[in-house]
VODRENLUM-724025 format. One record per residue (C-alpha): residue number from 1; x, y, z. Coordinates in steps of 0.5 Angstrom, whole numbers, plus 500, padded with zeros to 3 digits. Example, Ala and Ser with C-alpha at 12.3 -4.5 7.8 and 13.67 -1.06 7.14 Angstrom:
2
+-----+------+-------+-----+
:   k : east : north :  up :
+-----+------+-------+-----+
:   1 :  525 :   491 : 516 :
:   2 :  527 :   498 : 514 :
+-----+------+-------+-----+
//
This chain:
463
+-----+------+-------+-----+
:   k : east : north :  up :
+-----+------+-------+-----+
:   1 :  163 :   568 : 854 :
:   2 :  160 :   574 : 853 :
:   3 :  155 :   573 : 858 :
:   4 :  160 :   571 : 863 :
:   5 :  163 :   578 : 862 :
:   6 :  157 :   582 : 863 :
:   7 :  155 :   578 : 869 :
:   8 :  162 :   579 : 872 :
:   9 :  162 :   586 : 870 :
:  10 :  155 :   587 : 873 :
:  11 :  157 :   584 : 880 :
:  12 :  163 :   588 : 881 :
:  13 :  160 :   594 : 879 :
:  14 :  154 :   593 : 883 :
:  15 :  159 :   591 : 889 :
:  16 :  163 :   598 : 888 :
:  17 :  157 :   602 : 888 :
:  18 :  154 :   599 : 894 :
:  19 :  160 :   599 : 898 :
:  20 :  161 :   607 : 896 :
:  21 :  153 :   608 : 898 :
:  22 :  154 :   604 : 905 :
:  23 :  161 :   608 : 906 :
:  24 :  157 :   615 : 905 :
:  25 :  151 :   613 : 909 :
:  26 :  156 :   611 : 915 :
:  27 :  160 :   618 : 914 :
:  28 :  153 :   622 : 914 :
:  29 :  151 :   618 : 921 :
:  30 :  157 :   620 : 924 :
:  31 :  156 :   627 : 922 :
:  32 :  149 :   627 : 925 :
:  33 :  150 :   629 : 932 :
:  34 :  147 :   625 : 938 :
:  35 :  140 :   627 : 941 :
:  36 :  145 :   629 : 948 :
:  37 :  149 :   634 : 944 :
:  38 :  143 :   637 : 941 :
:  39 :  140 :   638 : 947 :
:  40 :  146 :   641 : 950 :
:  41 :  147 :   646 : 944 :
:  42 :  140 :   648 : 945 :
:  43 :  140 :   649 : 952 :
:  44 :  146 :   654 : 951 :
:  45 :  143 :   658 : 946 :
:  46 :  137 :   658 : 951 :
:  47 :  141 :   661 : 957 :
:  48 :  144 :   666 : 952 :
:  49 :  137 :   668 : 950 :
:  50 :  135 :   668 : 957 :
:  51 :  141 :   672 : 959 :
:  52 :  140 :   678 : 954 :
:  53 :  133 :   678 : 955 :
:  54 :  134 :   679 : 962 :
:  55 :  139 :   684 : 961 :
:  56 :  135 :   688 : 956 :
:  57 :  129 :   688 : 962 :
:  58 :  134 :   691 : 967 :
:  59 :  137 :   696 : 963 :
:  60 :  130 :   699 : 959 :
:  61 :  125 :   696 : 963 :
:  62 :  119 :   692 : 959 :
:  63 :  119 :   696 : 953 :
:  64 :  127 :   694 : 952 :
:  65 :  125 :   687 : 953 :
:  66 :  119 :   687 : 948 :
:  67 :  124 :   691 : 943 :
:  68 :  129 :   685 : 944 :
:  69 :  123 :   680 : 943 :
:  70 :  121 :   684 : 936 :
:  71 :  127 :   682 : 933 :
:  72 :  126 :   675 : 934 :
:  73 :  121 :   670 : 930 :
:  74 :  119 :   667 : 937 :
:  75 :  115 :   669 : 943 :
:  76 :  119 :   671 : 949 :
:  77 :  116 :   673 : 956 :
:  78 :  119 :   674 : 963 :
:  79 :  116 :   672 : 970 :
:  80 :  118 :   674 : 977 :
:  81 :  121 :   669 : 982 :
:  82 :  114 :   668 : 985 :
:  83 :  110 :   667 : 978 :
:  84 :  108 :   674 : 976 :
:  85 :  108 :   676 : 969 :
:  86 :  113 :   682 : 968 :
:  87 :  113 :   682 : 961 :
:  88 :  111 :   679 : 954 :
:  89 :  104 :   675 : 953 :
:  90 :  102 :   670 : 958 :
:  91 :  105 :   663 : 955 :
:  92 :  102 :   657 : 958 :
:  93 :  106 :   652 : 961 :
:  94 :  105 :   644 : 963 :
:  95 :  103 :   643 : 970 :
:  96 :  110 :   639 : 971 :
:  97 :  113 :   645 : 969 :
:  98 :  109 :   650 : 974 :
:  99 :  111 :   645 : 979 :
: 100 :  118 :   646 : 977 :
: 101 :  118 :   653 : 976 :
: 102 :  118 :   654 : 984 :
: 103 :  123 :   649 : 986 :
: 104 :  127 :   647 : 979 :
: 105 :  133 :   650 : 976 :
: 106 :  133 :   646 : 970 :
: 107 :  131 :   648 : 963 :
: 108 :  125 :   644 : 961 :
: 109 :  119 :   645 : 956 :
: 110 :  116 :   641 : 950 :
: 111 :  110 :   641 : 945 :
: 112 :  104 :   645 : 948 :
: 113 :  098 :   645 : 943 :
: 114 :  101 :   648 : 937 :
: 115 :  107 :   651 : 940 :
: 116 :  114 :   649 : 943 :
: 117 :  114 :   652 : 950 :
: 118 :  121 :   652 : 953 :
: 119 :  122 :   655 : 961 :
: 120 :  129 :   657 : 963 :
: 121 :  131 :   659 : 970 :
: 122 :  135 :   665 : 970 :
: 123 :  139 :   669 : 976 :
: 124 :  141 :   676 : 976 :
: 125 :  147 :   679 : 978 :
: 126 :  144 :   682 : 984 :
: 127 :  141 :   675 : 986 :
: 128 :  134 :   676 : 983 :
: 129 :  131 :   670 : 980 :
: 130 :  127 :   670 : 974 :
: 131 :  123 :   665 : 969 :
: 132 :  125 :   666 : 962 :
: 133 :  119 :   663 : 957 :
: 134 :  120 :   662 : 950 :
: 135 :  115 :   660 : 945 :
: 136 :  115 :   658 : 937 :
: 137 :  111 :   655 : 932 :
: 138 :  114 :   648 : 930 :
: 139 :  117 :   649 : 923 :
: 140 :  115 :   645 : 917 :
: 141 :  120 :   640 : 916 :
: 142 :  120 :   637 : 909 :
: 143 :  127 :   635 : 909 :
: 144 :  129 :   628 : 906 :
: 145 :  134 :   623 : 908 :
: 146 :  137 :   622 : 901 :
: 147 :  138 :   630 : 901 :
: 148 :  144 :   629 : 905 :
: 149 :  146 :   624 : 901 :
: 150 :  146 :   627 : 895 :
: 151 :  149 :   634 : 898 :
: 152 :  155 :   630 : 901 :
: 153 :  156 :   625 : 895 :
: 154 :  155 :   630 : 889 :
: 155 :  159 :   630 : 885 :
: 156 :  164 :   624 : 889 :
: 157 :  158 :   619 : 888 :
: 158 :  158 :   620 : 880 :
: 159 :  165 :   620 : 879 :
: 160 :  166 :   614 : 884 :
: 161 :  161 :   610 : 880 :
: 162 :  164 :   612 : 873 :
: 163 :  171 :   611 : 875 :
: 164 :  169 :   604 : 879 :
: 165 :  166 :   602 : 872 :
: 166 :  172 :   603 : 868 :
: 167 :  176 :   600 : 873 :
: 168 :  171 :   594 : 873 :
: 169 :  171 :   593 : 866 :
: 170 :  179 :   593 : 865 :
: 171 :  179 :   588 : 871 :
: 172 :  174 :   584 : 868 :
: 173 :  177 :   584 : 861 :
: 174 :  184 :   582 : 864 :
: 175 :  180 :   576 : 867 :
: 176 :  176 :   574 : 862 :
: 177 :  180 :   575 : 855 :
: 178 :  185 :   569 : 857 :
: 179 :  178 :   564 : 859 :
: 180 :  175 :   566 : 852 :
: 181 :  182 :   564 : 848 :
: 182 :  182 :   558 : 852 :
: 183 :  175 :   556 : 850 :
: 184 :  176 :   558 : 843 :
: 185 :  182 :   553 : 843 :
: 186 :  178 :   548 : 847 :
: 187 :  173 :   548 : 842 :
: 188 :  178 :   547 : 836 :
: 189 :  181 :   542 : 839 :
: 190 :  174 :   538 : 840 :
: 191 :  173 :   539 : 833 :
: 192 :  179 :   535 : 831 :
: 193 :  184 :   540 : 830 :
: 194 :  190 :   538 : 834 :
: 195 :  195 :   543 : 832 :
: 196 :  191 :   548 : 836 :
: 197 :  195 :   552 : 841 :
: 198 :  194 :   558 : 845 :
: 199 :  198 :   564 : 845 :
: 200 :  201 :   567 : 852 :
: 201 :  197 :   573 : 853 :
: 202 :  202 :   578 : 852 :
: 203 :  198 :   584 : 854 :
: 204 :  198 :   582 : 861 :
: 205 :  202 :   585 : 866 :
: 206 :  207 :   581 : 870 :
: 207 :  205 :   582 : 877 :
: 208 :  208 :   576 : 880 :
: 209 :  212 :   570 : 878 :
: 210 :  206 :   565 : 880 :
: 211 :  201 :   567 : 874 :
: 212 :  195 :   562 : 874 :
: 213 :  192 :   564 : 867 :
: 214 :  199 :   563 : 864 :
: 215 :  200 :   556 : 868 :
: 216 :  193 :   554 : 865 :
: 217 :  195 :   556 : 858 :
: 218 :  202 :   552 : 859 :
: 219 :  198 :   546 : 861 :
: 220 :  193 :   546 : 856 :
: 221 :  198 :   547 : 850 :
: 222 :  202 :   541 : 853 :
: 223 :  196 :   537 : 853 :
: 224 :  194 :   539 : 846 :
: 225 :  202 :   537 : 844 :
: 226 :  201 :   530 : 848 :
: 227 :  194 :   529 : 844 :
: 228 :  197 :   531 : 837 :
: 229 :  203 :   526 : 839 :
: 230 :  199 :   520 : 841 :
: 231 :  194 :   521 : 835 :
: 232 :  199 :   522 : 830 :
: 233 :  203 :   516 : 833 :
: 234 :  197 :   512 : 832 :
: 235 :  195 :   514 : 825 :
: 236 :  202 :   513 : 823 :
: 237 :  202 :   506 : 826 :
: 238 :  196 :   504 : 823 :
: 239 :  198 :   506 : 816 :
: 240 :  205 :   503 : 817 :
: 241 :  202 :   496 : 819 :
: 242 :  197 :   496 : 814 :
: 243 :  202 :   498 : 808 :
: 244 :  206 :   492 : 811 :
: 245 :  201 :   487 : 811 :
: 246 :  199 :   488 : 804 :
: 247 :  206 :   485 : 801 :
: 248 :  205 :   478 : 805 :
: 249 :  198 :   478 : 803 :
: 250 :  200 :   479 : 796 :
: 251 :  205 :   473 : 797 :
: 252 :  200 :   469 : 800 :
: 253 :  195 :   470 : 794 :
: 254 :  200 :   468 : 789 :
: 255 :  202 :   462 : 794 :
: 256 :  195 :   460 : 794 :
: 257 :  194 :   460 : 786 :
: 258 :  200 :   455 : 786 :
: 259 :  198 :   451 : 791 :
: 260 :  191 :   450 : 787 :
: 261 :  195 :   447 : 781 :
: 262 :  198 :   441 : 785 :
: 263 :  193 :   440 : 791 :
: 264 :  189 :   434 : 791 :
: 265 :  181 :   435 : 790 :
: 266 :  180 :   434 : 798 :
: 267 :  184 :   440 : 799 :
: 268 :  180 :   445 : 795 :
: 269 :  175 :   447 : 800 :
: 270 :  181 :   449 : 805 :
: 271 :  184 :   453 : 800 :
: 272 :  178 :   456 : 798 :
: 273 :  177 :   458 : 805 :
: 274 :  184 :   461 : 806 :
: 275 :  182 :   465 : 800 :
: 276 :  176 :   468 : 803 :
: 277 :  180 :   470 : 809 :
: 278 :  185 :   473 : 806 :
: 279 :  180 :   477 : 802 :
: 280 :  177 :   479 : 808 :
: 281 :  183 :   481 : 811 :
: 282 :  185 :   485 : 804 :
: 283 :  179 :   489 : 805 :
: 284 :  180 :   491 : 812 :
: 285 :  187 :   493 : 810 :
: 286 :  184 :   497 : 805 :
: 287 :  179 :   500 : 809 :
: 288 :  184 :   502 : 814 :
: 289 :  188 :   505 : 809 :
: 290 :  182 :   509 : 807 :
: 291 :  181 :   511 : 814 :
: 292 :  188 :   514 : 815 :
: 293 :  188 :   517 : 809 :
: 294 :  182 :   521 : 811 :
: 295 :  186 :   526 : 815 :
: 296 :  191 :   528 : 810 :
: 297 :  185 :   530 : 805 :
: 298 :  184 :   537 : 804 :
: 299 :  177 :   540 : 806 :
: 300 :  176 :   544 : 799 :
: 301 :  182 :   543 : 795 :
: 302 :  180 :   538 : 790 :
: 303 :  172 :   539 : 791 :
: 304 :  167 :   540 : 785 :
: 305 :  160 :   540 : 784 :
: 306 :  157 :   533 : 785 :
: 307 :  150 :   531 : 784 :
: 308 :  148 :   527 : 790 :
: 309 :  142 :   524 : 786 :
: 310 :  146 :   522 : 780 :
: 311 :  151 :   519 : 785 :
: 312 :  146 :   515 : 789 :
: 313 :  143 :   512 : 783 :
: 314 :  150 :   509 : 781 :
: 315 :  151 :   507 : 788 :
: 316 :  144 :   503 : 788 :
: 317 :  145 :   499 : 782 :
: 318 :  151 :   496 : 785 :
: 319 :  148 :   495 : 792 :
: 320 :  141 :   492 : 789 :
: 321 :  145 :   485 : 787 :
: 322 :  147 :   485 : 795 :
: 323 :  140 :   486 : 797 :
: 324 :  137 :   481 : 793 :
: 325 :  142 :   476 : 796 :
: 326 :  139 :   477 : 803 :
: 327 :  132 :   477 : 800 :
: 328 :  131 :   485 : 801 :
: 329 :  130 :   491 : 796 :
: 330 :  132 :   498 : 796 :
: 331 :  128 :   504 : 794 :
: 332 :  130 :   511 : 792 :
: 333 :  126 :   517 : 793 :
: 334 :  129 :   524 : 791 :
: 335 :  126 :   531 : 790 :
: 336 :  129 :   537 : 788 :
: 337 :  136 :   536 : 785 :
: 338 :  141 :   537 : 790 :
: 339 :  148 :   539 : 788 :
: 340 :  154 :   540 : 793 :
: 341 :  161 :   541 : 793 :
: 342 :  166 :   535 : 795 :
: 343 :  170 :   529 : 792 :
: 344 :  166 :   524 : 788 :
: 345 :  170 :   518 : 790 :
: 346 :  170 :   519 : 798 :
: 347 :  162 :   521 : 798 :
: 348 :  161 :   514 : 794 :
: 349 :  164 :   510 : 799 :
: 350 :  161 :   514 : 805 :
: 351 :  154 :   513 : 802 :
: 352 :  156 :   506 : 800 :
: 353 :  158 :   504 : 807 :
: 354 :  152 :   506 : 810 :
: 355 :  147 :   503 : 805 :
: 356 :  151 :   496 : 805 :
: 357 :  151 :   497 : 813 :
: 358 :  143 :   498 : 812 :
: 359 :  143 :   492 : 807 :
: 360 :  147 :   487 : 812 :
: 361 :  142 :   489 : 818 :
: 362 :  135 :   489 : 815 :
: 363 :  130 :   484 : 816 :
: 364 :  129 :   479 : 810 :
: 365 :  123 :   481 : 806 :
: 366 :  124 :   488 : 808 :
: 367 :  126 :   494 : 804 :
: 368 :  132 :   499 : 805 :
: 369 :  129 :   506 : 804 :
: 370 :  133 :   512 : 801 :
: 371 :  131 :   519 : 801 :
: 372 :  134 :   525 : 798 :
: 373 :  132 :   532 : 799 :
: 374 :  132 :   539 : 802 :
: 375 :  132 :   540 : 809 :
: 376 :  126 :   542 : 813 :
: 377 :  129 :   548 : 816 :
: 378 :  127 :   555 : 815 :
: 379 :  133 :   557 : 811 :
: 380 :  133 :   550 : 807 :
: 381 :  140 :   551 : 805 :
: 382 :  142 :   543 : 807 :
: 383 :  142 :   537 : 803 :
: 384 :  139 :   531 : 807 :
: 385 :  140 :   524 : 805 :
: 386 :  137 :   519 : 809 :
: 387 :  138 :   511 : 809 :
: 388 :  132 :   507 : 813 :
: 389 :  132 :   500 : 815 :
: 390 :  128 :   495 : 818 :
: 391 :  133 :   492 : 823 :
: 392 :  134 :   491 : 830 :
: 393 :  136 :   498 : 831 :
: 394 :  141 :   500 : 836 :
: 395 :  141 :   502 : 844 :
: 396 :  140 :   509 : 845 :
: 397 :  146 :   510 : 849 :
: 398 :  150 :   507 : 843 :
: 399 :  147 :   511 : 837 :
: 400 :  154 :   516 : 837 :
: 401 :  159 :   510 : 838 :
: 402 :  157 :   506 : 832 :
: 403 :  161 :   512 : 828 :
: 404 :  168 :   510 : 832 :
: 405 :  173 :   506 : 829 :
: 406 :  172 :   498 : 830 :
: 407 :  166 :   499 : 835 :
: 408 :  161 :   494 : 834 :
: 409 :  154 :   493 : 838 :
: 410 :  156 :   485 : 838 :
: 411 :  161 :   484 : 843 :
: 412 :  163 :   477 : 841 :
: 413 :  166 :   481 : 834 :
: 414 :  163 :   476 : 830 :
: 415 :  164 :   477 : 822 :
: 416 :  158 :   473 : 821 :
: 417 :  154 :   479 : 825 :
: 418 :  157 :   485 : 821 :
: 419 :  163 :   488 : 819 :
: 420 :  169 :   490 : 822 :
: 421 :  167 :   497 : 825 :
: 422 :  170 :   501 : 820 :
: 423 :  165 :   503 : 814 :
: 424 :  161 :   508 : 819 :
: 425 :  167 :   511 : 821 :
: 426 :  170 :   512 : 814 :
: 427 :  163 :   515 : 812 :
: 428 :  163 :   520 : 819 :
: 429 :  170 :   523 : 817 :
: 430 :  167 :   524 : 810 :
: 431 :  161 :   527 : 812 :
: 432 :  165 :   532 : 816 :
: 433 :  170 :   533 : 811 :
: 434 :  165 :   536 : 807 :
: 435 :  162 :   540 : 812 :
: 436 :  156 :   536 : 814 :
: 437 :  154 :   532 : 820 :
: 438 :  152 :   524 : 820 :
: 439 :  147 :   522 : 826 :
: 440 :  143 :   516 : 827 :
: 441 :  136 :   515 : 830 :
: 442 :  132 :   509 : 832 :
: 443 :  125 :   508 : 827 :
: 444 :  118 :   507 : 830 :
: 445 :  117 :   500 : 829 :
: 446 :  124 :   498 : 829 :
: 447 :  130 :   499 : 825 :
: 448 :  135 :   505 : 824 :
: 449 :  135 :   511 : 820 :
: 450 :  142 :   514 : 818 :
: 451 :  142 :   522 : 817 :
: 452 :  147 :   525 : 812 :
: 453 :  147 :   533 : 812 :
: 454 :  151 :   537 : 807 :
: 455 :  151 :   544 : 806 :
: 456 :  148 :   545 : 799 :
: 457 :  152 :   549 : 793 :
: 458 :  147 :   550 : 788 :
: 459 :  141 :   547 : 784 :
: 460 :  143 :   546 : 777 :
: 461 :  144 :   539 : 775 :
: 462 :  151 :   536 : 774 :
: 463 :  152 :   531 : 768 :
+-----+------+-------+-----+
//
C-alpha cells in the first residue's frame, strides 16, 4: 500500500505543478504584446523623435540637430523633400525606400547590412516636407523564455509547489488510510481470524451524508460478521452432531456384543461387518471432534519444546506395522536435532496422518521416505519434515485442495481407495497452529511429497 500512496501522491503533485506552469505560461503569453501593437508603439516613438529633431533643426540649424543627435545612442539624419542631405551622415536606404521617399508618407525601414534603418516622412508647421532617418546597431539579445517565467513565477511558483505538495499529501492520506485499514483487515480475515473488524475512521471529516469509505467499511464488517456466524454455526453443528453420534455408537457396540452371545454361527460374519463399520464411523467421529477442537486450541498457551526427531521415530515404530501389511517399508533420515515449540499430541497426530496417507497410496514394494532437517534458506531458521511416497500423485490443480475437509480425489468417495478426507485437514490446521506451512508437490517419476515447515526454537535435544 505504501507504493500506491507514493504513486497517487506523485500523480497529484505533478498534475498540480503542470497546471501552475501552464497557467503561468498562458499569463505570460497574454502579457507579451502582439506584433501590431509593437509596430504601432514604435511608429509613435519614431514620429516623436522625428518631430523633436525637426524642431531642433528649425530652431538652431544643423548644429542644434547634431547636438540633439549626440544625446542618443543611434545615428540621426535629415533630408529635404527633394532627397538632398541637410544634416547628419549619409544613411543608405533600400531601393524600395528610395522610391517611397518620393511618394510615400508611411514609416518604413529594415535591416541594411549590420544596421537597422528607419525612414519617417515629416511635415513642418509651414508645410515643408522632410525625411527623418534613424540608424542603430542591433543590440545582442541574450534573453531566454524561461527568464520571464522565473521572473514572473518567483516566488509564487515555489510557494504554490510547496502548498500543493502539502495539500496533495493530506488528500492522499485521507484517501489511502481507509484502504490500508481495509487491506490489513482483509488479510487477517483471509488468514482465518473471523473476529477481524475495521473501525470507522474517526479522523475523517463528514463532508456529506454519502461517504463511500464508510459504506465500504460497513459492508466489510457486515461480511465479516456473516462469515463468522456461518462458520461458527457450521463448527457448532459439526461438534454437536459428532457428540450426539457417540452415544448411539456406544449403545450399538454393546448391542453387538450381546448379539454375539445368542447369534447362530452363520450370523457371525454379518455381526463382524457391523462391528467394522461401527469402528470406522467411530474413527470418523473422533477425527471430526479433533478437527472442530483445533479452532479452540490456544496457539502458544501450552506449547513446549519438542524434538521432532524423537517424535517422528516414536510414530514410525507404530506406522511400520501398517506399512508391512501393504508390502511396503518406511525409511527415516534426520540430520541435526530439530526442536520446535508445540503441542506433542497434536504434532504426533499431524505427522501420523500424513505418513499413513503416504502408506495408503504408495505402490506395493516401494518405500515411504521421511526426511527431517533444516531449511536450505539463507537464514536456516526453519525445520522441514518431508514425507515422500511412490503413489499415483495428484493433479496439479488439486494440490491445494487435498487439505480441505472431506475433499478426496476419488469422486466416488469409496473408503476402499482412501480415508474420509479429514486427516490431511487436521494436519494442515495443526501446522498452521504452530506457525508453520504445509504443502504438497508431485515427485519426478511419480509420487507425492508433503512438506511440513515449522519455525525452529532451539537445537539442543529434548529427552
